[in-house]
All heavy atoms as a GROMACS GRO file, in nm:
protein
  498
    1MET      N    1  -1.815   2.628   5.596
    1MET     CA    2  -1.746   2.649   5.710
    1MET      C    3  -1.745   2.798   5.750
    1MET      O    4  -1.723   2.884   5.660
    1MET     CB    5  -1.596   2.597   5.687
    1MET     CG    6  -1.518   2.623   5.815
    1MET     SD    7  -1.344   2.577   5.793
    1MET     CE    8  -1.355   2.408   5.818
    2LEU      N    9  -1.767   2.820   5.873
    2LEU     CA   10  -1.784   2.953   5.918
    2LEU      C   11  -1.643   3.016   5.948
    2LEU      O   12  -1.549   2.937   5.988
    2LEU     CB   13  -1.859   2.962   6.054
    2LEU     CG   14  -2.005   2.934   6.051
    2LEU    CD1   15  -2.063   2.930   6.193
    2LEU    CD2   16  -2.078   3.033   5.963
    3ARG      N   17  -1.624   3.137   5.908
    3ARG     CA   18  -1.493   3.192   5.931
    3ARG      C   19  -1.469   3.251   6.071
    3ARG      O   20  -1.362   3.273   6.117
    3ARG     CB   21  -1.461   3.304   5.835
    3ARG     CG   22  -1.454   3.263   5.692
    3ARG     CD   23  -1.419   3.377   5.597
    3ARG     NE   24  -1.382   3.319   5.466
    3ARG     CZ   25  -1.319   3.386   5.378
    3ARG    NH1   26  -1.275   3.504   5.410
    3ARG    NH2   27  -1.285   3.330   5.269
    4HIS      N   28  -1.590   3.282   6.136
    4HIS     CA   29  -1.578   3.316   6.273
    4HIS      C   30  -1.705   3.270   6.354
    4HIS      O   31  -1.798   3.223   6.290
    4HIS     CB   32  -1.580   3.480   6.279
    4HIS     CG   33  -1.698   3.540   6.217
    4HIS    ND1   34  -1.715   3.542   6.081
    4HIS    CD2   35  -1.810   3.592   6.273
    4HIS    CE1   36  -1.830   3.605   6.061
    4HIS    NE2   37  -1.888   3.632   6.169
    5GLU      N   38  -1.697   3.278   6.486
    5GLU     CA   39  -1.817   3.223   6.559
    5GLU      C   40  -1.914   3.326   6.570
    5GLU      O   41  -1.891   3.452   6.574
    5GLU     CB   42  -1.771   3.181   6.692
    5GLU     CG   43  -1.710   3.288   6.796
    5GLU     CD   44  -1.669   3.235   6.915
    5GLU    OE1   45  -1.752   3.203   6.998
    5GLU    OE2   46  -1.544   3.218   6.931
    6PHE      N   47  -2.041   3.289   6.581
    6PHE     CA   48  -2.159   3.372   6.593
    6PHE      C   49  -2.156   3.431   6.730
    6PHE      O   50  -2.136   3.376   6.837
    6PHE     CB   51  -2.285   3.293   6.574
    6PHE     CG   52  -2.406   3.366   6.602
    6PHE    CD1   53  -2.441   3.480   6.514
    6PHE    CD2   54  -2.495   3.350   6.709
    6PHE    CE1   55  -2.555   3.556   6.529
    6PHE    CE2   56  -2.611   3.426   6.725
    6PHE     CZ   57  -2.640   3.531   6.640
    7GLN      N   58  -2.165   3.579   6.732
    7GLN     CA   59  -2.164   3.658   6.855
    7GLN      C   60  -2.310   3.730   6.853
    7GLN      O   61  -2.315   3.835   6.804
    7GLN     CB   62  -2.048   3.752   6.854
    7GLN     CG   63  -1.918   3.678   6.856
    7GLN     CD   64  -1.804   3.770   6.861
    7GLN    OE1   65  -1.816   3.899   6.837
    7GLN    NE2   66  -1.683   3.709   6.888
    8PRO      N   67  -2.398   3.681   6.935
    8PRO     CA   68  -2.524   3.743   6.943
    8PRO      C   69  -2.532   3.882   7.002
    8PRO      O   70  -2.615   3.968   6.981
    8PRO     CB   71  -2.611   3.642   7.020
    8PRO     CG   72  -2.509   3.561   7.099
    8PRO     CD   73  -2.395   3.558   7.016
    9GLY      N   74  -2.435   3.910   7.093
    9GLY     CA   75  -2.430   4.045   7.155
    9GLY      C   76  -2.402   4.147   7.048
    9GLY      O   77  -2.451   4.263   7.059
   10ARG      N   78  -2.310   4.122   6.963
   10ARG     CA   79  -2.285   4.211   6.851
   10ARG      C   80  -2.399   4.232   6.758
   10ARG      O   81  -2.425   4.339   6.704
   10ARG     CB   82  -2.160   4.169   6.775
   10ARG     CG   83  -2.033   4.190   6.855
   10ARG     CD   84  -1.907   4.163   6.776
   10ARG     NE   85  -1.792   4.182   6.853
   10ARG     CZ   86  -1.675   4.187   6.808
   10ARG    NH1   87  -1.648   4.170   6.680
   10ARG    NH2   88  -1.562   4.206   6.871
   11LEU      N   89  -2.475   4.128   6.739
   11LEU     CA   90  -2.594   4.138   6.655
   11LEU      C   91  -2.701   4.233   6.726
   11LEU      O   92  -2.759   4.316   6.660
   11LEU     CB   93  -2.660   4.007   6.636
   11LEU     CG   94  -2.791   4.000   6.564
   11LEU    CD1   95  -2.776   4.036   6.418
   11LEU    CD2   96  -2.851   3.857   6.568
   12VAL      N   97  -2.724   4.215   6.845
   12VAL     CA   98  -2.821   4.301   6.919
   12VAL      C   99  -2.772   4.448   6.931
   12VAL      O  100  -2.847   4.531   6.890
   12VAL     CB  101  -2.842   4.248   7.068
   12VAL    CG1  102  -2.922   4.342   7.156
   12VAL    CG2  103  -2.902   4.108   7.062
   13ALA      N  104  -2.644   4.470   6.951
   13ALA     CA  105  -2.599   4.603   6.950
   13ALA      C  106  -2.615   4.662   6.807
   13ALA      O  107  -2.651   4.781   6.789
   13ALA     CB  108  -2.447   4.597   6.988
   14GLY      N  109  -2.580   4.592   6.704
   14GLY     CA  110  -2.596   4.644   6.565
   14GLY      C  111  -2.745   4.668   6.529
   14GLY      O  112  -2.771   4.772   6.466
   15LEU      N  113  -2.830   4.590   6.573
   15LEU     CA  114  -2.973   4.620   6.556
   15LEU      C  115  -3.024   4.732   6.616
   15LEU      O  116  -3.092   4.836   6.559
   15LEU     CB  117  -3.065   4.495   6.596
   15LEU     CG  118  -3.051   4.372   6.507
   15LEU    CD1  119  -3.128   4.248   6.575
   15LEU    CD2  120  -3.098   4.398   6.369
   16PHE      N  121  -2.980   4.769   6.746
   16PHE     CA  122  -3.024   4.886   6.817
   16PHE      C  123  -2.961   5.017   6.751
   16PHE      O  124  -3.027   5.119   6.746
   16PHE     CB  125  -2.994   4.868   6.966
   16PHE     CG  126  -3.105   4.808   7.036
   16PHE    CD1  127  -3.107   4.672   7.056
   16PHE    CD2  128  -3.207   4.878   7.098
   16PHE    CE1  129  -3.212   4.600   7.122
   16PHE    CE2  130  -3.313   4.816   7.162
   16PHE     CZ  131  -3.312   4.679   7.180
   17LEU      N  132  -2.828   5.002   6.712
   17LEU     CA  133  -2.763   5.120   6.657
   17LEU      C  134  -2.821   5.153   6.519
   17LEU      O  135  -2.820   5.265   6.480
   17LEU     CB  136  -2.619   5.096   6.650
   17LEU     CG  137  -2.542   5.094   6.786
   17LEU    CD1  138  -2.401   5.060   6.776
   17LEU    CD2  139  -2.563   5.225   6.866
   18THR      N  140  -2.865   5.044   6.452
   18THR     CA  141  -2.932   5.061   6.313
   18THR      C  142  -3.060   5.136   6.330
   18THR      O  143  -3.107   5.218   6.268
   18THR     CB  144  -2.946   4.935   6.241
   18THR    OG1  145  -2.819   4.884   6.228
   18THR    CG2  146  -3.014   4.950   6.112
   19ALA      N  147  -3.136   5.090   6.442
   19ALA     CA  148  -3.264   5.151   6.471
   19ALA      C  149  -3.236   5.300   6.508
   19ALA      O  150  -3.321   5.393   6.472
   19ALA     CB  151  -3.343   5.080   6.586
   20ALA      N  152  -3.137   5.334   6.578
   20ALA     CA  153  -3.114   5.476   6.619
   20ALA      C  154  -3.076   5.549   6.496
   20ALA      O  155  -3.131   5.661   6.479
   20ALA     CB  156  -2.997   5.476   6.712
   21GLY      N  157  -3.004   5.494   6.395
   21GLY     CA  158  -2.982   5.561   6.274
   21GLY      C  159  -3.100   5.583   6.190
   21GLY      O  160  -3.118   5.688   6.128
   22ALA      N  161  -3.190   5.495   6.200
   22ALA     CA  162  -3.316   5.499   6.118
   22ALA      C  163  -3.408   5.616   6.184
   22ALA      O  164  -3.474   5.686   6.109
   22ALA     CB  165  -3.395   5.376   6.120
   23VAL      N  166  -3.399   5.631   6.311
   23VAL     CA  167  -3.476   5.732   6.379
   23VAL      C  168  -3.419   5.874   6.342
   23VAL      O  169  -3.502   5.958   6.298
   23VAL     CB  170  -3.467   5.717   6.527
   23VAL    CG1  171  -3.514   5.841   6.598
   23VAL    CG2  172  -3.554   5.601   6.576
   24TYR      N  173  -3.288   5.880   6.336
   24TYR     CA  174  -3.232   6.016   6.282
   24TYR      C  175  -3.249   6.034   6.138
   24TYR      O  176  -3.267   6.154   6.093
   24TYR     CB  177  -3.078   6.023   6.317
   24TYR     CG  178  -3.052   6.067   6.458
   24TYR    CD1  179  -2.961   6.001   6.546
   24TYR    CD2  180  -3.112   6.183   6.514
   24TYR    CE1  181  -2.945   6.042   6.674
   24TYR    CE2  182  -3.097   6.230   6.637
   24TYR     CZ  183  -3.008   6.157   6.719
   24TYR     OH  184  -2.979   6.211   6.845
   25ALA      N  185  -3.244   5.927   6.052
   25ALA     CA  186  -3.277   5.941   5.907
   25ALA      C  187  -3.418   5.988   5.885
   25ALA      O  188  -3.439   6.066   5.798
   25ALA     CB  189  -3.243   5.812   5.841
   26GLY      N  190  -3.512   5.936   5.965
   26GLY     CA  191  -3.651   5.980   5.950
   26GLY      C  192  -3.671   6.120   5.986
   26GLY      O  193  -3.738   6.197   5.915
   27ASP      N  194  -3.596   6.164   6.088
   27ASP     CA  195  -3.596   6.309   6.126
   27ASP      C  196  -3.530   6.400   6.018
   27ASP      O  197  -3.584   6.497   5.982
   27ASP     CB  198  -3.526   6.322   6.262
   27ASP     CG  199  -3.539   6.469   6.317
   27ASP    OD1  200  -3.632   6.536   6.280
   27ASP    OD2  201  -3.447   6.501   6.389
   28ALA      N  202  -3.422   6.354   5.976
   28ALA     CA  203  -3.348   6.437   5.865
   28ALA      C  204  -3.436   6.430   5.732
   28ALA      O  205  -3.428   6.538   5.658
   28ALA     CB  206  -3.211   6.374   5.828
   29GLY      N  207  -3.511   6.330   5.704
   29GLY     CA  208  -3.588   6.328   5.589
   29GLY      C  209  -3.721   6.399   5.598
   29GLY      O  210  -3.790   6.409   5.502
   30GLY      N  211  -3.746   6.446   5.719
   30GLY     CA  212  -3.874   6.525   5.732
   30GLY      C  213  -3.997   6.436   5.760
   30GLY      O  214  -4.114   6.475   5.753
   31LEU      N  215  -3.979   6.306   5.787
   31LEU     CA  216  -4.094   6.216   5.815
   31LEU      C  217  -4.154   6.234   5.953
   31LEU      O  218  -4.276   6.219   5.961
   31LEU     CB  219  -4.050   6.068   5.796
   31LEU     CG  220  -4.001   6.025   5.650
   31LEU    CD1  221  -3.950   5.880   5.649
   31LEU    CD2  222  -4.112   6.049   5.549
   32TRP      N  223  -4.085   6.260   6.045
   32TRP     CA  224  -4.116   6.293   6.183
   32TRP      C  225  -4.016   6.379   6.250
   32TRP      O  226  -3.908   6.408   6.199
   32TRP     CB  227  -4.148   6.166   6.264
   32TRP     CG  228  -4.024   6.078   6.255
   32TRP    CD1  229  -3.914   6.098   6.343
   32TRP    CD2  230  -3.998   5.956   6.189
   32TRP    NE1  231  -3.820   5.991   6.320
   32TRP    CE2  232  -3.875   5.909   6.225
   32TRP    CE3  233  -4.081   5.896   6.102
   32TRP    CZ2  234  -3.828   5.789   6.174
   32TRP    CZ3  235  -4.026   5.774   6.046
   32TRP    CH2  236  -3.907   5.721   6.082
   33GLN      N  237  -4.056   6.443   6.358
   33GLN     CA  238  -3.970   6.515   6.448
   33GLN      C  239  -3.919   6.446   6.564
   33GLN      O  240  -3.994   6.388   6.633
   33GLN     CB  241  -4.045   6.647   6.493
   33GLN     CG  242  -4.089   6.750   6.395
   33GLN     CD  243  -3.972   6.814   6.324
   33GLN    OE1  244  -3.871   6.842   6.391
   33GLN    NE2  245  -3.979   6.830   6.197
   34THR      N  246  -3.788   6.442   6.575
   34THR     CA  247  -3.724   6.364   6.684
   34THR      C  248  -3.641   6.448   6.766
   34THR      O  249  -3.548   6.522   6.712
   34THR     CB  250  -3.637   6.256   6.628
   34THR    OG1  251  -3.712   6.168   6.544
   34THR    CG2  252  -3.582   6.165   6.747
   35PRO      N  253  -3.668   6.465   6.910
   35PRO     CA  254  -3.574   6.548   6.985
   35PRO      C  255  -3.444   6.474   7.000
   35PRO      O  256  -3.423   6.359   6.985
   35PRO     CB  257  -3.639   6.555   7.122
   35PRO     CG  258  -3.758   6.472   7.115
   35PRO     CD  259  -3.783   6.415   6.977
   36TRP      N  260  -3.339   6.557   7.013
   36TRP     CA  261  -3.202   6.506   7.004
   36TRP      C  262  -3.174   6.404   7.122
   36TRP      O  263  -3.098   6.320   7.111
   36TRP     CB  264  -3.097   6.618   7.025
   36TRP     CG  265  -3.099   6.692   7.155
   36TRP    CD1  266  -3.174   6.802   7.195
   36TRP    CD2  267  -3.033   6.655   7.270
   36TRP    NE1  268  -3.155   6.836   7.314
   36TRP    CE2  269  -3.064   6.748   7.366
   36TRP    CE3  270  -2.938   6.552   7.304
   36TRP    CZ2  271  -3.009   6.743   7.495
   36TRP    CZ3  272  -2.890   6.549   7.431
   36TRP    CH2  273  -2.928   6.643   7.530
   37PHE      N  274  -3.244   6.416   7.230
   37PHE     CA  275  -3.227   6.325   7.339
   37PHE      C  276  -3.303   6.196   7.326
   37PHE      O  277  -3.290   6.098   7.421
   37PHE     CB  278  -3.251   6.398   7.482
   37PHE     CG  279  -3.394   6.446   7.487
   37PHE    CD1  280  -3.501   6.372   7.519
   37PHE    CD2  281  -3.411   6.586   7.447
   37PHE    CE1  282  -3.630   6.425   7.523
   37PHE    CE2  283  -3.543   6.636   7.452
   37PHE     CZ  284  -3.646   6.556   7.496
   38ALA      N  285  -3.388   6.176   7.237
   38ALA     CA  286  -3.484   6.068   7.232
   38ALA      C  287  -3.406   5.937   7.189
   38ALA      O  288  -3.448   5.827   7.230
   38ALA     CB  289  -3.586   6.092   7.126
   39VAL      N  290  -3.284   5.945   7.133
   39VAL     CA  291  -3.210   5.834   7.093
   39VAL      C  292  -3.131   5.778   7.198
   39VAL      O  293  -3.078   5.657   7.201
   39VAL     CB  294  -3.127   5.865   6.964
   39VAL    CG1  295  -3.046   5.742   6.911
   39VAL    CG2  296  -3.228   5.898   6.854
   40VAL      N  297  -3.099   5.851   7.305
   40VAL     CA  298  -3.006   5.812   7.412
   40VAL      C  299  -3.060   5.697   7.481
   40VAL      O  300  -2.986   5.604   7.504
   40VAL     CB  301  -2.987   5.929   7.510
   40VAL    CG1  302  -2.907   5.881   7.631
   40VAL    CG2  303  -2.920   6.047   7.449
   41PRO      N  304  -3.194   5.684   7.516
   41PRO     CA  305  -3.234   5.552   7.578
   41PRO      C  306  -3.231   5.438   7.489
   41PRO      O  307  -3.203   5.322   7.531
   41PRO     CB  308  -3.380   5.590   7.620
   41PRO     CG  309  -3.395   5.736   7.624
   41PRO     CD  310  -3.293   5.785   7.522
   42LEU      N  311  -3.249   5.465   7.355
   42LEU     CA  312  -3.250   5.354   7.267
   42LEU      C  313  -3.112   5.300   7.251
   42LEU      O  314  -3.081   5.176   7.258
   42LEU     CB  315  -3.296   5.410   7.121
   42LEU     CG  316  -3.297   5.298   7.015
   42LEU    CD1  317  -3.407   5.202   7.045
   42LEU    CD2  318  -3.330   5.381   6.878
   43VAL      N  319  -3.008   5.388   7.247
   43VAL     CA  320  -2.869   5.336   7.237
   43VAL      C  321  -2.825   5.271   7.367
   43VAL      O  322  -2.758   5.162   7.360
   43VAL     CB  323  -2.785   5.454   7.189
   43VAL    CG1  324  -2.630   5.413   7.205
   43VAL    CG2  325  -2.809   5.508   7.052
   44VAL      N  326  -2.853   5.343   7.484
   44VAL     CA  327  -2.808   5.282   7.608
   44VAL      C  328  -2.870   5.159   7.634
   44VAL      O  329  -2.811   5.054   7.679
   44VAL     CB  330  -2.823   5.390   7.721
   44VAL    CG1  331  -2.797   5.335   7.860
   44VAL    CG2  332  -2.735   5.512   7.702
   45GLY      N  333  -3.001   5.150   7.614
   45GLY     CA  334  -3.074   5.026   7.636
   45GLY      C  335  -3.029   4.907   7.551
   45GLY      O  336  -3.023   4.798   7.593
   46GLY      N  337  -2.998   4.946   7.426
   46GLY     CA  338  -2.948   4.842   7.333
   46GLY      C  339  -2.807   4.800   7.368
   46GLY      O  340  -2.783   4.672   7.360
   47LEU      N  341  -2.727   4.880   7.424
   47LEU     CA  342  -2.598   4.837   7.460
   47LEU      C  343  -2.603   4.752   7.590
   47LEU      O  344  -2.527   4.658   7.602
   47LEU     CB  345  -2.498   4.958   7.483
   47LEU     CG  346  -2.463   5.029   7.359
   47LEU    CD1  347  -2.371   5.153   7.388
   47LEU    CD2  348  -2.382   4.942   7.262
   48CYS      N  349  -2.688   4.792   7.682
   48CYS     CA  350  -2.704   4.710   7.802
   48CYS      C  351  -2.762   4.570   7.769
   48CYS      O  352  -2.715   4.464   7.826
   48CYS     CB  353  -2.802   4.775   7.898
   48CYS     SG  354  -2.731   4.913   7.981
   49LEU      N  355  -2.856   4.572   7.678
   49LEU     CA  356  -2.918   4.439   7.633
   49LEU      C  357  -2.810   4.362   7.555
   49LEU      O  358  -2.808   4.231   7.578
   49LEU     CB  359  -3.043   4.462   7.539
   49LEU     CG  360  -3.119   4.341   7.497
   49LEU    CD1  361  -3.168   4.262   7.628
   49LEU    CD2  362  -3.236   4.376   7.411
   50ALA      N  363  -2.735   4.416   7.483
   50ALA     CA  364  -2.625   4.347   7.408
   50ALA      C  365  -2.520   4.294   7.504
   50ALA      O  366  -2.475   4.176   7.487
   50ALA     CB  367  -2.554   4.447   7.309
   51GLY      N  368  -2.480   4.371   7.609
   51GLY     CA  369  -2.400   4.311   7.714
   51GLY      C  370  -2.455   4.194   7.786
   51GLY      O  371  -2.384   4.093   7.808
   52ALA      N  372  -2.584   4.200   7.824
   52ALA     CA  373  -2.657   4.086   7.881
   52ALA      C  374  -2.654   3.977   7.786
   52ALA      O  375  -2.636   3.852   7.833
   52ALA     CB  376  -2.790   4.127   7.926
   53THR      N  377  -2.684   3.996   7.667
   53THR     CA  378  -2.686   3.885   7.576
   53THR      C  379  -2.550   3.823   7.551
   53THR      O  380  -2.538   3.693   7.546
   53THR     CB  381  -2.737   3.940   7.430
   53THR    OG1  382  -2.867   3.999   7.448
   53THR    CG2  383  -2.748   3.828   7.326
   54ALA      N  384  -2.441   3.897   7.542
   54ALA     CA  385  -2.307   3.840   7.538
   54ALA      C  386  -2.267   3.764   7.653
   54ALA      O  387  -2.207   3.660   7.650
   54ALA     CB  388  -2.216   3.947   7.503
   55THR      N  389  -2.313   3.812   7.771
   55THR     CA  390  -2.280   3.731   7.894
   55THR      C  391  -2.343   3.605   7.899
   55THR      O  392  -2.292   3.504   7.936
   55THR     CB  393  -2.323   3.817   8.014
   55THR    OG1  394  -2.249   3.949   8.015
   55THR    CG2  395  -2.284   3.752   8.152
   56VAL      N  396  -2.474   3.604   7.861
   56VAL     CA  397  -2.557   3.470   7.858
   56VAL      C  398  -2.496   3.380   7.758
   56VAL      O  399  -2.478   3.265   7.785
   56VAL     CB  400  -2.699   3.499   7.834
   56VAL    CG1  401  -2.774   3.362   7.807
   56VAL    CG2  402  -2.767   3.579   7.948
   57ALA      N  403  -2.457   3.438   7.638
   57ALA     CA  404  -2.401   3.346   7.544
   57ALA      C  405  -2.269   3.295   7.573
   57ALA      O  406  -2.237   3.176   7.557
   57ALA     CB  407  -2.381   3.418   7.411
   58ARG      N  408  -2.192   3.359   7.654
   58ARG     CA  409  -2.055   3.318   7.704
   58ARG      C  410  -2.082   3.203   7.799
   58ARG      O  411  -2.005   3.106   7.814
   58ARG     CB  412  -1.970   3.433   7.752
   58ARG     CG  413  -1.847   3.385   7.812
   58ARG     CD  414  -1.757   3.498   7.869
   58ARG     NE  415  -1.714   3.586   7.756
   58ARG     CZ  416  -1.656   3.700   7.766
   58ARG    NH1  417  -1.625   3.749   7.889
   58ARG    NH2  418  -1.618   3.768   7.660
   59ALA      N  419  -2.179   3.235   7.897
   59ALA     CA  420  -2.196   3.129   7.999
   59ALA      C  421  -2.254   3.006   7.933
   59ALA      O  422  -2.215   2.894   7.983
   59ALA     CB  423  -2.310   3.187   8.093
   60ILE      N  424  -2.335   3.007   7.830
   60ILE     CA  425  -2.380   2.892   7.762
   60ILE      C  426  -2.266   2.808   7.699
   60ILE      O  427  -2.260   2.698   7.701
   60ILE     CB  428  -2.490   2.926   7.671
   60ILE    CG1  429  -2.619   2.964   7.739
   60ILE    CG2  430  -2.525   2.812   7.576
   60ILE    CD1  431  -2.728   3.019   7.656
   61ARG      N  432  -2.181   2.890   7.632
   61ARG     CA  433  -2.066   2.828   7.569
   61ARG      C  434  -1.976   2.758   7.664
   61ARG      O  435  -1.922   2.651   7.647
   61ARG     CB  436  -1.982   2.925   7.483
   61ARG     CG  437  -2.055   2.957   7.354
   61ARG     CD  438  -1.965   3.036   7.263
   61ARG     NE  439  -2.036   3.074   7.143
   61ARG     CZ  440  -2.054   3.206   7.105
   61ARG    NH1  441  -2.007   3.294   7.172
   61ARG    NH2  442  -2.122   3.226   7.001
   62ARG      N  443  -1.947   2.824   7.781
   62ARG     CA  444  -1.855   2.759   7.878
   62ARG      C  445  -1.914   2.641   7.937
   62ARG      O  446  -1.849   2.543   7.958
   62ARG     CB  447  -1.838   2.868   7.988
   62ARG     CG  448  -1.732   2.969   7.955
   62ARG     CD  449  -1.698   3.055   8.082
   62ARG     NE  450  -1.599   3.156   8.045
   62ARG     CZ  451  -1.576   3.254   8.123
   62ARG    NH1  452  -1.624   3.256   8.244
   62ARG    NH2  453  -1.485   3.348   8.091
   63ARG      N  454  -2.046   2.648   7.964
   63ARG     CA  455  -2.114   2.531   8.028
   63ARG      C  456  -2.116   2.415   7.924
   63ARG      O  457  -2.105   2.304   7.964
   63ARG     CB  458  -2.254   2.570   8.072
   63ARG     CG  459  -2.326   2.470   8.150
   63ARG     CD  460  -2.455   2.516   8.198
   63ARG     NE  461  -2.553   2.415   8.153
   63ARG     CZ  462  -2.677   2.444   8.130
   63ARG    NH1  463  -2.728   2.567   8.141
   63ARG    NH2  464  -2.760   2.348   8.095
   64GLY      N  465  -2.150   2.448   7.798
   64GLY     CA  466  -2.156   2.341   7.697
   64GLY      C  467  -2.020   2.284   7.667
   64GLY      O  468  -2.003   2.166   7.644
   65GLY      N  469  -1.910   2.372   7.689
   65GLY     CA  470  -1.775   2.313   7.657
   65GLY      C  471  -1.714   2.218   7.768
   65GLY      O  472  -1.643   2.137   7.738
   66THR      N  473  -1.760   2.254   7.894
   66THR     CA  474  -1.703   2.166   8.002
   66THR      C  475  -1.781   2.034   8.010
   66THR      O  476  -1.720   1.930   8.047
   66THR     CB  477  -1.714   2.239   8.135
   66THR    OG1  478  -1.854   2.272   8.158
   66THR    CG2  479  -1.635   2.360   8.140
   67GLU      N  480  -1.907   2.034   7.965
   67GLU     CA  481  -1.968   1.903   7.974
   67GLU      C  482  -1.924   1.802   7.859
   67GLU      O  483  -1.918   1.687   7.894
   67GLU     CB  484  -2.127   1.927   7.960
   67GLU     CG  485  -2.187   1.993   8.089
   67GLU     CD  486  -2.327   2.022   8.071
   67GLU    OE1  487  -2.386   1.983   7.954
   67GLU    OE2  488  -2.397   2.068   8.150
   68SER      N  489  -1.897   1.858   7.751
   68SER     CA  490  -1.861   1.766   7.639
   68SER      C  491  -1.712   1.737   7.643
   68SER      O  492  -1.663   1.643   7.580
   68SER     CB  493  -1.890   1.830   7.503
   68SER     OG  494  -1.803   1.944   7.486
   69GLY      N  495  -1.633   1.803   7.720
   69GLY     CA  496  -1.486   1.786   7.720
   69GLY      C  497  -1.441   1.718   7.837
   69GLY      O  498  -1.421   1.643   7.901
   0.00000   0.00000   0.00000
């Protein structure tokens, strides 16, 4: 039994923020050079995509709930 419902928007946000952390970790480790502003589009794009994903998931849940009830 699940303790909470699956929230795909949070998953997408987490993946993009983890990717941003990996970019900075690679820069800190000396694997590559990353300008400080390069992560901004990654984070902003990820948050926008997460918001869109959450909106679509909510719409699907509402539509599925009204048809079965």
